[in-house]
C-alpha positions as a printed NumPy array, in Angstrom:
array([[  0.   ,   0.   ,   0.   ],
       [  2.793,   2.439,   0.91 ],
       [  4.631,   1.669,  -2.342],
       [  1.458,   2.357,  -4.333],
       [  0.989,   5.653,  -2.48 ],
       [  4.601,   6.622,  -3.167],
       [  4.245,   5.888,  -6.88 ],
       [  1.039,   7.945,  -7.038],
       [  2.766,  10.814,  -5.237],
       [  5.702,  10.652,  -7.65 ],
       [  3.338,  10.61 , -10.649],
       [  1.41 ,  13.65 ,  -9.397],
       [  4.63 ,  15.532,  -8.641],
       [  6.068,  14.736, -12.079],
       [  2.897,  15.914, -13.795],
       [  2.838,  19.151, -11.78 ],
       [  6.513,  19.766, -12.507],
       [  5.951,  19.29 , -16.258],
       [  2.969,  21.659, -16.256],
       [  4.844,  24.265, -14.193],
       [  7.859,  24.351, -16.502],
       [  5.564,  24.194, -19.528],
       [  3.825,  27.294, -18.213],
       [  7.201,  29.015, -17.893],
       [  8.077,  28.163, -21.499],
       [  4.729,  29.466, -22.748],
       [  5.171,  32.631, -20.679],
       [  8.634,  33.248, -22.157],
       [  7.372,  32.658, -25.701],
       [  4.377,  34.942, -25.185],
       [  6.35 ,  37.807, -23.675],
       [  9.051,  37.63 , -26.337],
       [  6.437,  37.439, -29.1  ],
       [  4.628,  40.506, -27.767],
       [  7.867,  42.464, -27.417],
       [  8.922,  41.666, -30.963],
       [  5.423,  42.3  , -32.351],
       [  5.124,  45.791, -30.85 ],
       [  8.724,  46.787, -31.566],
       [  7.933,  48.532, -34.902],
       [  5.236,  50.664, -33.257],
       [  7.451,  52.101, -30.516],
       [  8.926,  55.368, -31.72 ],
       [ 11.138,  56.268, -28.749],
       [ 14.233,  54.154, -28.045],
       [ 13.982,  54.75 , -24.28 ],
       [ 10.494,  53.201, -24.258],
       [ 11.886,  50.172, -26.082],
       [ 14.608,  49.795, -23.454],
       [ 12.077,  50.162, -20.647],
       [  9.863,  47.475, -22.208],
       [ 12.767,  45.031, -22.519],
       [ 13.89 ,  45.678, -18.938],
       [ 10.341,  45.237, -17.621],
       [  9.952,  42.014, -19.589],
       [ 13.279,  40.713, -18.278],
       [ 12.269,  41.45 , -14.678],
       [  8.865,  39.831, -15.207],
       [ 10.404,  36.69 , -16.693],
       [ 13.15 ,  36.507, -14.084],
       [ 10.811,  36.743, -11.103],
       [  8.167,  34.418, -12.551],
       [ 10.77 ,  31.811, -13.502],
       [ 12.362,  32.034, -10.056],
       [  9.   ,  31.74 ,  -8.294],
       [  7.97 ,  28.679, -10.313],
       [ 11.384,  27.143,  -9.627],
       [ 10.977,  27.767,  -5.896],
       [  7.475,  26.28 ,  -5.973],
       [  8.69 ,  23.131,  -7.759],
       [ 11.559,  22.734,  -5.272],
       [  9.188,  23.207,  -2.317],
       [  6.758,  20.651,  -3.716],
       [  9.667,  18.241,  -4.218],
       [ 10.845,  18.615,  -0.622],
       [  7.379,  18.252,   0.889],
       [  5.643,  16.121,  -1.742],
       [  4.706,  13.376,   0.708],
       [  2.592,  15.758,   2.744],
       [  1.217,  17.839,  -0.134],
       [  0.27 ,  15.024,  -2.479],
       [ -0.487,  12.507,   0.27 ],
       [ -3.251,  14.754,   1.551],
       [ -4.58 ,  15.25 ,  -1.992],
       [ -4.618,  11.511,  -2.64 ],
       [ -6.404,  10.783,   0.631],
       [ -9.105,  13.32 ,  -0.233],
       [ -9.406,  11.97 ,  -3.766],
       [ -9.737,   8.404,  -2.464],
       [-12.318,   9.471,   0.126],
       [-14.475,  10.947,  -2.627],
       [-14.683,   7.668,  -4.537]])
């Protein structure tokens, strides 16, 4: 029973980790696409620089926060996912 629980926990953690990093990739692609798409419409060079700096800060902090979340879930996955699995099993 404990081995089955551990494998379910590992599967849920792996799936969450894939979705989290997938979200980060989509975020990066979206932000870079928007920056490149609006580039021709920005007349002032200082506004262009400000947009790139703001985008870099946004991507840096979001990537770091998702990384911290994934690490936290990895360290405490037994508690986090164990509780989820118990509630899911109770609902069946």
